[in-house]
Structure formats: C-alpha cells, structure tokens
C-alpha positions as CSV (number, residue, x, y, z in Angstrom):
1,M,109.6,37.6,84.7
2,Y,106.1,38.5,84.0
3,E,104.8,36.7,87.0
4,E,107.3,38.5,89.3
5,Y,106.1,41.9,87.9
6,K,102.5,40.9,88.4
7,I,103.2,40.0,92.1
8,E,105.0,43.2,92.5
9,E,102.1,45.1,91.1
10,L,99.5,43.3,93.3
11,A,101.7,43.3,96.5
12,P,100.3,46.5,98.1
13,W,96.8,45.1,97.8
14,L,97.8,41.7,99.1
15,V,99.5,43.4,102.1
16,I,96.3,45.3,102.9
17,I,94.3,42.1,102.7
18,I,96.8,40.2,104.9
19,T,96.8,43.0,107.4
20,L,93.0,43.1,107.5
21,I,92.9,39.3,108.1
22,G,95.5,39.6,110.8
23,G,93.5,42.5,112.4
24,V,90.2,40.6,112.3
25,L,91.9,37.5,114.0
26,R,93.3,39.8,116.7
27,V,90.0,41.7,117.3
28,F,87.8,38.6,117.2
29,A,86.2,37.8,120.6
30,L,88.5,40.4,122.1
31,G,86.4,41.2,125.1
32,N,85.0,37.7,125.8
33,K,87.8,36.5,128.1
34,G,88.3,38.0,131.5
35,M,91.1,40.4,132.4
36,W,93.7,38.5,134.3
37,L,96.0,39.9,136.9
38,D,98.7,41.4,134.7
39,E,96.2,43.1,132.5
40,T,94.3,44.7,135.3
41,F,97.6,45.9,136.7
42,S,98.3,47.7,133.4
43,V,94.9,49.4,133.5
44,W,95.3,50.2,137.2
45,L,98.7,51.9,136.6
46,A,97.5,53.7,133.4
47,N,94.6,55.2,135.4
48,H,97.1,57.2,137.5
49,S,98.5,60.6,136.5
50,V,101.7,60.7,134.4
51,A,103.8,61.5,137.4
52,D,102.3,58.7,139.5
53,I,102.8,56.2,136.6
54,L,106.5,57.0,136.4
55,Q,106.8,56.7,140.2
56,W,104.8,53.5,140.6
57,T,106.5,51.9,137.6
58,A,110.0,52.6,139.1
59,T,109.1,51.3,142.5
60,L,106.6,48.5,141.9
61,D,107.1,47.1,138.4
62,Q,109.9,45.4,136.4
63,H,109.0,47.2,133.1
64,P,109.7,50.6,131.6
65,P,106.8,53.2,131.5
66,L,106.3,53.9,127.8
67,Y,103.5,51.4,127.2
68,Y,101.7,52.5,130.4
69,L,101.9,56.2,129.4
70,L,100.4,55.4,126.0
71,L,97.7,53.3,127.7
72,H,97.0,56.2,130.0
73,Y,95.9,58.4,127.1
74,W,94.3,55.5,125.2
75,I,92.0,54.7,128.2
76,A,91.2,58.4,128.6
77,L,90.0,58.3,125.0
78,R,88.4,54.9,124.8
79,G,87.6,53.7,128.3
80,N,89.0,50.7,130.3
81,T,86.6,47.9,129.4
82,P,88.4,44.7,128.4
83,Y,87.7,45.3,124.7
84,N,88.8,48.9,124.7
85,A,91.9,48.4,126.8
86,R,93.1,45.4,124.7
87,L,92.4,47.3,121.4
88,L,95.7,49.2,121.7
89,S,97.6,46.0,121.6
90,V,95.6,44.8,118.6
91,L,96.5,48.0,116.7
92,F,100.3,47.5,117.4
93,G,100.0,43.8,116.6
94,A,98.2,44.4,113.2
95,G,100.5,47.4,112.5
96,T,103.6,45.2,112.6
97,I,102.3,43.1,109.6
98,P,103.0,45.6,106.9
99,V,106.3,46.5,108.5
100,I,107.6,42.9,108.4
101,Y,106.5,42.9,104.7
102,L,108.7,45.9,104.1
103,I,111.6,44.3,105.8
104,G,111.3,41.1,103.8
105,K,110.8,43.0,100.5
106,R,113.9,45.1,101.2
107,I,116.2,42.3,102.0
108,S,114.9,39.5,99.7
109,G,112.0,40.7,97.5
110,V,108.2,40.7,97.4
111,V,107.6,37.0,97.8
112,V,109.6,36.8,101.1
113,G,107.9,39.9,102.4
114,L,104.4,38.6,101.6
115,A,105.1,35.1,103.1
116,A,106.5,36.7,106.3
117,A,103.4,38.9,106.5
118,V,101.2,35.8,106.2
119,F,103.1,34.0,109.0
120,L,102.8,37.0,111.3
121,A,99.2,37.6,110.5
122,L,98.2,34.0,111.3
123,S,100.6,33.4,114.2
124,P,98.7,32.1,117.3
125,F,101.5,33.3,119.5
126,N,101.3,36.8,118.3
127,I,97.4,36.8,118.2
128,F,97.4,35.6,121.8
129,Y,99.5,38.6,123.0
130,A,97.7,41.0,120.8
131,Q,94.6,40.2,122.9
132,E,96.3,41.2,126.2
133,T,96.5,44.6,127.8
134,R,100.3,44.3,128.0
135,M,103.3,45.8,126.2
136,Y,104.4,42.8,124.1
137,T,102.9,43.8,120.7
138,F,104.1,47.4,121.4
139,L,107.6,46.0,122.0
140,M,107.4,44.0,118.7
141,F,106.1,47.0,116.7
142,N,108.9,49.2,117.9
143,A,111.5,46.5,117.2
144,A,110.1,45.9,113.7
145,V,110.3,49.5,112.7
146,A,113.8,49.8,114.1
147,I,114.8,46.7,112.1
148,Y,113.3,48.0,109.0
149,A,115.2,51.3,109.4
150,L,118.5,49.4,110.0
151,V,117.9,47.2,106.9
152,R,117.4,50.3,104.8
153,L,120.8,51.7,106.1
154,L,122.5,48.4,105.5
155,T,121.3,48.4,101.9
156,D,122.0,52.1,101.2
157,S,125.4,53.2,100.0
158,R,124.7,56.7,101.3
159,S,124.7,55.5,104.9
160,V,128.5,56.2,105.0
161,R,127.8,59.9,104.6
162,P,127.7,61.9,107.8
163,I,124.4,61.9,109.6
164,G,122.5,65.1,108.9
165,S,124.2,66.0,105.6
166,Q,121.0,65.3,103.6
167,F,119.0,67.4,106.0
168,R,121.4,70.3,105.6
169,E,121.3,70.0,101.8
170,Y,117.5,69.8,101.8
171,L,117.3,72.9,104.1
172,H,119.7,74.8,101.9
173,A,117.6,74.0,98.8
174,W,114.4,74.8,100.6
175,R,115.8,78.2,101.6
176,S,117.1,79.0,98.1
177,S,114.7,80.8,95.9
178,G,114.9,80.8,92.1
179,P,112.8,80.9,89.0
180,V,109.8,78.6,89.0
181,E,110.6,75.5,87.0
182,P,108.4,75.0,83.8
183,D,106.0,72.1,83.8
184,I,107.8,69.7,81.4
185,K,104.7,67.5,81.1
186,G,102.5,70.3,80.0
187,D,102.8,73.4,77.8
188,F,106.2,75.1,78.2
189,S,105.7,78.2,80.3
190,Y,107.6,80.5,82.7
191,K,104.4,81.6,84.4
192,D,105.1,82.6,88.0
193,R,102.5,80.7,90.0
194,T,103.2,82.7,93.1
195,H,101.9,85.9,91.5
196,N,98.3,85.4,92.4
197,Q,99.0,83.6,95.7
198,S,99.0,85.1,99.1
199,G,99.5,83.9,102.7
200,W,100.6,80.3,103.3
201,R,100.1,79.4,99.6
202,A,102.6,82.0,98.5
203,W,105.0,80.8,101.3
204,F,104.6,77.2,100.0
205,Y,105.3,78.1,96.4
206,R,108.2,80.4,97.1
207,H,110.3,77.5,98.4
208,R,111.9,74.7,96.5
209,W,110.7,71.3,97.7
210,L,113.0,68.4,96.9
211,P,111.7,64.8,96.7
212,I,111.6,62.8,100.0
213,Q,114.2,60.4,98.5
214,S,116.8,63.1,98.9
215,I,116.6,62.8,102.7
216,E,115.6,59.1,103.1
217,T,118.9,58.0,104.5
218,D,118.9,60.6,107.3
219,L,115.3,59.8,108.0
220,A,116.3,56.1,108.3
221,W,118.9,57.1,110.9
222,V,116.3,59.1,112.9
223,V,113.8,56.3,112.8
224,F,116.4,53.7,113.8
225,I,117.5,55.8,116.8
226,V,114.0,56.7,118.0
227,F,112.5,53.3,117.6
228,S,115.5,51.5,119.1
229,A,115.2,53.6,122.2
230,A,111.4,53.0,122.1
231,T,112.1,49.3,122.0
232,M,114.2,49.5,125.1
233,L,111.6,51.6,126.8
234,S,108.9,49.0,126.0
235,H,110.5,46.2,128.0
236,N,113.7,45.9,130.0
237,T,114.8,42.7,128.3
238,A,115.0,44.6,125.1
239,V,118.5,45.7,126.1
240,F,119.4,42.7,124.1
241,F,118.2,44.5,120.9
242,P,121.0,47.0,120.8
243,L,123.4,44.3,121.8
244,A,122.4,42.1,118.8
245,T,122.5,45.0,116.4
246,N,125.9,46.1,117.6
247,I,127.3,42.6,117.4
248,F,126.2,42.3,113.8
249,V,127.1,45.8,112.5
250,L,130.5,45.9,114.2
251,G,131.2,42.4,113.0
252,L,130.2,43.4,109.5
253,M,132.5,46.4,109.7
254,L,135.4,44.1,110.7
255,F,134.6,41.7,107.9
256,Q,134.6,44.4,105.3
257,R,137.9,45.7,106.6
258,I,139.6,42.3,106.4
259,K,138.0,41.2,103.1
260,K,138.5,44.3,101.1
261,S,139.2,42.5,97.8
262,E,136.3,40.1,98.1
263,S,132.9,40.7,96.4
264,P,130.8,42.9,98.7
265,P,128.2,41.2,100.9
266,A,124.5,41.7,100.6
267,F,124.7,44.2,103.5
268,Q,127.1,47.1,103.6
269,A,128.1,48.5,107.0
270,P,127.6,52.2,107.6
271,S,130.5,54.3,108.6
272,F,131.9,53.8,112.1
273,G,131.4,57.4,113.0
274,N,127.7,57.3,112.0
275,W,127.2,54.1,114.0
276,V,128.7,55.6,117.1
277,K,126.5,58.7,116.7
278,S,123.4,56.5,116.4
279,Q,124.3,54.6,119.5
280,I,124.9,57.8,121.5
281,G,121.5,59.0,120.3
282,I,119.8,55.8,121.4
283,L,121.6,56.1,124.8
284,L,120.5,59.7,125.3
285,L,116.9,58.9,124.6
286,W,117.0,55.9,126.9
287,S,119.1,57.6,129.6
288,P,116.2,59.2,131.6
289,W,115.2,55.6,132.5
290,I,118.7,54.2,133.3
291,F,118.6,54.9,137.0
292,A,115.1,53.3,137.4
293,F,116.3,50.4,135.2
294,I,119.2,49.7,137.6
295,Q,116.8,49.8,140.5
296,Q,114.4,47.4,138.8
297,A,117.2,45.1,137.8
298,S,118.5,45.0,141.3
299,R,115.1,44.0,142.7
300,V,114.8,41.3,140.1
301,D,118.3,40.1,140.9
302,Q,117.4,39.8,144.6
303,E,114.2,37.8,144.0
304,F,111.9,37.0,141.1
305,W,109.0,34.6,140.6
306,L,110.2,32.8,137.5
307,P,111.7,29.2,137.9
308,K,115.1,28.3,136.4
309,P,114.6,27.3,132.8
310,S,115.1,23.7,131.9
311,W,115.6,21.9,128.6
312,D,111.8,21.4,128.5
313,T,111.3,25.1,129.1
314,V,113.6,25.9,126.2
315,A,111.9,23.4,123.9
316,W,108.4,24.6,124.9
317,T,109.5,28.2,124.1
318,L,110.8,27.3,120.7
319,R,107.6,25.4,119.9
320,S,105.5,28.4,121.1
321,L,107.5,30.8,118.9
322,L,107.3,28.4,115.9
323,N,103.8,27.2,116.7
324,A,104.7,23.6,116.0
325,S,101.4,22.4,117.3
326,A,98.7,20.3,115.7
327,P,95.9,17.9,116.9
328,G,97.6,14.8,118.2
329,Q,101.2,14.2,119.4
330,A,102.3,12.5,116.1
331,N,101.0,15.5,114.1
332,Q,102.9,17.9,116.4
333,V,106.2,16.0,115.6
334,I,105.4,16.1,111.9
335,M,104.7,19.8,112.0
336,M,107.9,20.4,113.9
337,W,109.9,18.6,111.2
338,I,108.1,20.6,108.4
339,L,108.9,23.9,110.1
340,C,112.5,22.9,110.7
341,G,112.7,21.8,107.0
342,V,111.4,25.2,105.9
343,L,114.0,26.9,108.1
344,C,116.7,24.8,106.5
345,L,115.4,25.9,103.1
346,G,115.7,29.5,104.4
347,L,119.4,28.9,105.1
348,A,119.8,27.5,101.6
349,Y,118.0,30.5,100.2
350,Y,120.6,32.8,101.8
351,R,123.7,30.7,101.0
352,K,124.9,33.4,98.5
353,K,123.7,36.2,100.7
354,L,125.2,34.9,104.0
355,S,125.3,38.4,105.6
356,I,121.5,38.5,105.6
357,F,121.2,35.1,107.2
358,I,123.7,36.0,109.9
359,F,121.8,39.3,110.5
360,L,118.5,37.4,111.0
361,A,120.2,34.6,113.1
362,T,121.9,37.3,115.3
363,L,118.6,39.0,116.0
364,F,117.1,35.7,117.0
365,A,119.9,34.1,118.9
366,I,121.4,36.9,120.9
367,P,118.2,37.7,122.9
368,F,117.3,34.0,123.3
369,L,120.8,33.0,124.5
370,G,121.1,36.3,126.5
371,E,118.0,35.6,128.6
372,L,119.3,32.0,129.2
373,I,122.7,33.2,130.3
374,V,121.2,35.8,132.7
375,S,118.9,33.1,134.0
376,I,121.9,31.2,135.4
377,R,122.1,33.8,138.1
378,R,118.4,35.0,138.2
379,P,115.7,33.4,136.0
380,I,114.2,35.9,133.5
381,F,113.7,33.5,130.5
382,I,110.1,33.5,129.3
383,D,108.6,33.3,125.9
384,R,106.5,36.5,125.8
385,T,109.5,38.7,126.4
386,L,111.0,37.2,123.2
387,I,108.0,38.0,121.0
388,W,110.0,40.4,118.8
389,I,112.5,37.7,117.7
390,T,109.6,36.1,115.8
391,I,110.4,38.8,113.2
392,P,113.7,37.3,112.0
393,M,112.2,33.8,112.5
394,F,109.3,34.5,110.2
395,L,111.6,36.1,107.6
396,L,113.7,32.9,107.6
397,L,110.6,30.8,107.2
398,A,109.5,33.1,104.4
399,A,112.8,32.7,102.7
400,G,112.4,28.9,102.9
401,I,109.0,29.2,101.2
402,A,110.6,31.4,98.5
403,H,113.4,28.9,98.0
404,L,110.8,26.3,96.7
405,R,110.6,28.5,93.6
406,I,107.5,26.7,92.1
407,N,104.5,28.9,92.7
408,L,102.1,26.0,93.3
409,L,104.5,24.3,95.8
410,M,105.0,27.6,97.6
411,I,101.3,28.1,97.9
412,I,100.8,24.5,99.2
413,V,103.5,24.6,101.9
414,L,102.4,28.1,103.0
415,G,98.8,26.9,103.0
416,I,99.7,23.9,105.2
417,L,101.5,26.0,107.7
418,G,98.8,28.7,107.7
419,T,96.1,26.1,108.2
420,N,98.0,24.8,111.2
421,Y,98.2,28.3,112.6
422,L,94.5,28.8,112.1
423,F,93.6,25.6,113.9
424,S,95.7,26.5,116.8
425,T,94.2,30.0,116.9
426,G,90.7,28.4,116.9
427,D,91.7,26.3,119.9
428,Y,92.8,29.4,121.7
429,Y,89.4,31.1,121.1
430,R,87.5,28.0,122.2
431,F,89.4,26.5,125.1
432,F,91.9,28.9,126.6
433,Q,90.8,30.4,129.9
434,K,92.0,33.5,131.7
435,E,91.5,34.2,135.4
436,D,87.9,34.7,136.2
437,W,88.0,37.7,138.5
438,S,84.5,38.8,137.5
439,T,83.1,35.7,139.3
440,A,85.2,36.4,142.4
441,A,84.1,40.1,142.6
442,G,80.4,39.2,141.9
443,Y,80.4,36.5,144.6
444,V,81.7,38.9,147.2
445,A,79.4,41.7,146.1
446,N,76.3,39.3,146.3
447,F,77.0,38.3,149.9
448,A,78.9,41.3,151.3
449,Q,77.6,43.2,154.3
450,K,78.5,46.6,155.7
451,D,81.9,46.8,157.4
452,D,83.0,43.4,156.1
453,L,86.8,43.1,155.9
454,V,88.2,41.8,152.6
455,L,91.7,40.4,152.8
456,F,94.1,39.6,149.9
457,N,97.0,37.3,150.2
458,S,98.9,39.6,147.7
459,N,98.6,43.3,146.9
460,F,98.7,42.2,143.3
461,V,95.5,40.2,143.8
462,E,93.6,43.2,145.0
463,I,94.0,45.0,141.7
464,P,92.1,42.5,139.5
465,F,89.5,42.1,142.2
466,N,88.9,45.8,142.3
467,Y,88.7,46.1,138.5
468,Y,85.5,44.1,138.6
469,F,84.3,45.0,142.1
470,K,84.2,48.7,141.6
471,K,81.0,48.7,139.5
472,Y,79.2,46.8,142.3
473,E,80.5,49.3,144.9
474,D,79.2,52.2,142.8
475,M,75.9,50.5,141.9
476,Y,74.9,49.1,145.3
477,S,76.9,51.4,147.6
478,I,78.8,48.5,149.1
479,Q,80.9,49.5,152.1
480,V,83.7,47.1,152.9
481,E,87.3,47.5,154.1
482,K,90.1,46.0,152.0
483,H,93.5,45.1,153.2
484,G,96.5,43.2,151.8
485,V,98.3,40.6,153.9
486,P,100.9,40.7,155.3
487,L,101.3,44.3,154.0
488,D,98.9,46.7,152.3
489,L,99.9,48.1,148.9
490,F,99.4,51.8,149.6
491,D,101.2,51.6,153.0
492,S,104.1,49.4,152.0
493,R,104.5,50.1,148.2
494,I,105.4,46.4,147.9
495,L,103.4,44.5,145.3
496,E,103.9,40.9,146.4
497,P,105.1,40.6,150.0
498,K,105.6,37.1,151.3
499,M,103.7,35.8,154.3
500,T,105.8,34.5,157.2
501,T,105.1,33.2,160.7
502,N,106.3,36.6,162.0
503,D,103.3,38.3,160.3
504,I,100.7,36.1,162.0
505,P,100.3,38.4,165.1
506,E,99.6,41.4,162.8
507,L,97.0,39.4,160.9
508,I,95.3,38.3,164.2
509,S,95.2,42.0,165.3
510,L,93.4,42.8,162.0
511,L,90.7,40.3,162.8
512,R,89.9,41.6,166.3
513,G,86.4,43.0,166.5
514,R,85.4,41.7,163.1
515,K,82.3,39.6,162.7
516,R,82.9,38.7,159.0
517,V,86.1,38.5,157.0
518,W,86.6,37.6,153.3
519,L,89.7,36.1,152.0
520,V,90.5,36.4,148.2
521,Y,93.2,33.8,147.7
522,S,95.1,33.6,144.5
523,H,98.8,33.2,143.3
524,N,99.5,31.9,146.8
525,S,102.3,29.6,145.7
526,Y,104.6,32.6,145.6
527,T,103.2,34.9,148.4
528,D,101.9,32.4,150.9
529,P,103.4,28.9,150.0
530,M,102.8,27.5,153.5
531,E,99.1,28.7,153.4
532,L,99.6,30.6,156.7
533,I,96.8,33.1,156.0
534,P,93.8,30.6,155.7
535,Q,95.3,28.6,158.6
536,T,95.3,31.7,160.8
537,L,91.8,32.6,159.8
538,T,90.6,29.1,160.5
539,S,92.1,29.2,164.0
540,Q,90.3,32.5,164.8
541,M,87.0,32.2,163.0
542,K,84.7,29.7,161.3
543,L,84.6,29.1,157.5
544,I,81.1,30.0,156.4
545,R,81.3,30.1,152.6
546,K,83.8,29.5,149.8
547,R,83.7,29.7,146.1
548,D,86.3,28.5,143.6
549,F,86.9,30.5,140.5
550,Y,89.4,30.0,137.7
551,G,92.6,31.4,139.2
552,G,91.8,31.2,142.9
553,Q,89.2,30.9,145.7
554,V,87.0,33.2,147.7
555,Q,86.4,32.3,151.4
556,L,84.1,33.9,154.0
557,Y,84.9,33.6,157.7
558,G,82.6,34.6,160.6
559,T,82.5,34.5,164.3
560,P,80.5,31.6,165.9
C-alpha cells in the first residue's frame, strides 16, 4: 500500500521524465536524413494559401487537409528546413506520451499508465513517423485525446445526464451573485473583497466560480466530439475510429440492457441520447469534408499504388507495430514470443474487467480488419495509417507488465522490451536511408546550362527535386525549363499520370529544338513501368551523363 502511494506521488515527475526522453529520441538527428517524396509534398502543399491547400488537397491528394493547414502556419513561423518542418510531428508524437499515461491511469491505475508511456516513448515505429513531415503523429495525438475523453465518459456515472446540463448549472451559478464566502482556512471574516476593486478585478470577484470538476463531464463530451472529428480530418482511414467506438459503446449499451441484474462492468455506457448527440456533433464537424472525401475515395477505388496485402504483409505490419525485432533471426523469434506472452498477461490482467479488454481489442481490431476487408476490393492496408492503434496495443502490453505484480520482475521485463526498442531505434538512426534528392538537385545544378529542359517521369517527382533545387536557382540564377511527362502538374492537375505508347509523340515534340535534356527518373515502377521515357530519349538523343542517387537516377541527354 505504501509503495502504491509512493508511485502515485512520483508519477507526475516520472511522466515528465519519460516524455522528455521520448522527445529527445524523436528530435535526435532530426534534420540529418533527406526529405523524401511524401515529406516534400507536405511542405509544397503547406506553402500554398489556405484556399489553394483545400483545393489541391481535394483534387490531388488522398488525405484530409487539417495537417496541411497546421503545417502551413507552422512553416510560416519556423521555416521549411527538414528540421523545422519535421519538428511539428515531433511535438505531436511527444505530446501523445502523457495522454496515453492518463488513459492507462484512468482505466487501470498508475503502473499501467507509466508502462504504456514507456512503451510509446521508446517505440521505434512511433519515433520513425515522428521524424517525418507527415500527418501520422498528428493522427495519433488526436485519437489519443479522443480515447482519453471517451474513457472518462465510460468511467463517469454523470455521463447519463443530458449533455450541456453541467454548463447550464455552471453558468447559472456564475451569474448568481451573493455574499462573499468567508475564508474558512483563515480568520473568520465577512469582508467584501470587491469593495476596493475596480475594472476587471471587480468583475472577476463579483461572480461565483465553481471548481472545474463541476463541468468535467460536459468538457469530456466536447473534447471527445472535437478530437474525434479531428482524427477523421487527419487521415481518411480514420473513419474506422468512430466505427470502432460505436461498435463498442452500442454493444456495451446492449449488454447492460440484457444483464441488468448482473454486477456492473468496469465501463458504464452513457445514455443513448447523449451518444447520438455526440455522433451528430462529430458528423457536423466532419461534414465540410464529406464531399471531398467521397471524391478522394472514388479516385482511390479506381486506382491506387498499394499492392494487395498478403499474409507476409499482415505479419510484417504486426511486427512493425509490436517492434518484435532484435539482432539475429533467432532473437527476433524470441522477442516475438516475449511480446505475445506479455499480451496474454494483459488479457489475464483484465479477466475480471473484461469490458476494458474488449474496449482495447475493439480499438485495435476494427481498423486493422477494416483496412484488410476494404483491400479485397482496393488495397489500402499499410502500417503507418494504423499508427493510432498502437495506443490500445501499448495499454495491453502495459497491463501485462502490471500483472507480473512483483516490482523487480516488472522492471526487468519492461527493461528487456525497452532495451530492444532502443537497439532498433539505434539501427534506424545509423542505417535507415531516405531518398537523396539533395544529390539529384545538386548534380543537375552543377552541370546545368541555360535553356536546358528538365523532364520528370512523374509530377510527384518534380516536387522533391524542386525542394532542393530552388536554393541553387536563387543562388546561381539557373535558368532551366521543367516539365512532367506525360503530363505537367500545373496543366493537368494529375499527380502521377502513367506513361503509355500514345504519349510518345507528345514527348518527341517536347524534344524538338533542344540541345540538352535532363531526365529525373524515380518511382517509375508505377508511372513508367515499361521505361518508355528513357527509351524515347535514347532514340532521339545521346546519353551524355548519368548519376544514381538513393531513390532514382539523373540522366543527361544531348544532340550529337
């Protein structure tokens, strides 16, 4: 009992330390790796006006605009260097650590909250995406806050009261004026403290201010509604978030109706009316994007770049989320078994609080299976879109640690898993490479001549090239013409048009009168699988130079 009290007392400081460690791991070597294609697209889009961001996102991208809008203002404040652009993702990634602690503490106590925070802080999967200028940690942060608000509602008997009733009572008490209460801690006195006050101080003292706890349930509803909508506006696959929460809450309502005489579960469902109101609120906040979402979903349904998921894909995704990696194949198997064992302990921990386990399992399984089911028609299954389901996964792992009960044993197992995470993170820092567009841009800038034509096999490819090439253009007044093949981005508003034999005459007409032509060639397996562009250039001109870079190749063609 004393030890539990001591941990409870130290918990806020431990959370701060864990969050700082997680933040340092996410910011370490942040600007060392090059910005790859998707990251530069984020920066390119964020550099537009708000109206253009909304327009380009709806017509070009497969994601909602909320992250790009935030990045727009962030870049205006900090700049668009790799370090500064990625720092926004770092902040959301680190900010999720104390939130998962609060979720764990609310549902199962301080130990579970702290262990879950450690897992998230050291997770290589989450560190990796915290170092990308993309929306994935933003998605996770919004989902975490929404989950925390929902957990508060499921553990608060007042959630059956009509939404807004606490706000109305608070407003009524605030408007009501009465005698100033005596300070019971000090000398008894009816001294009117407003007598010598004027202006805003008098206004403040004239009103009765109730404690924040008196409106915390209504605040939880507001937070749940706002951040659920923000989750859906962070990534389109997050439509599985309200699906998962509805399946659980409506199922809990049905269970409580059927099992009236049984002992109440760990979670208590809110009233049906309140739940319907919250879903209407989420829908209203998301509704401005519905039409664009349908358009984007239709384009993805017609064609998308992801391959159909296989059993190997599913296994790899689970390993990525769990980080069941360690030096050597045998060690990886051992680590996988350890993690599976800890997850089983988590199930045992919740055997008497089955509603909590079902809640966490639902949040994990519905998005995972949902993406797999949709992928039967059109593949959308990919690990990074599932980043937010590591929240329930880490909570289950943390419950497994707590089930060990013996403090020393808990520390040893958590230390083994944390050490494995740190080794994997170290490998990422040392060995993982991103596309090297800086080399590609520098090579062209070094040998470019006035009126050279620079071709790109994909409009998408032009964006990362320009991210690094612009500084050379400004510094050395380089004058070249750029054009996407088979279609240019600004003329066609198509990001990745595919090259066909019908486009060859148009490409040949682009080459007429040109003495030198550059080809920046990357991601061609999707846009030019038959390599028609370099074949056409070779038939019309002579290859003078070429330079491989990580992610593609630069070729220079000239007339004999």
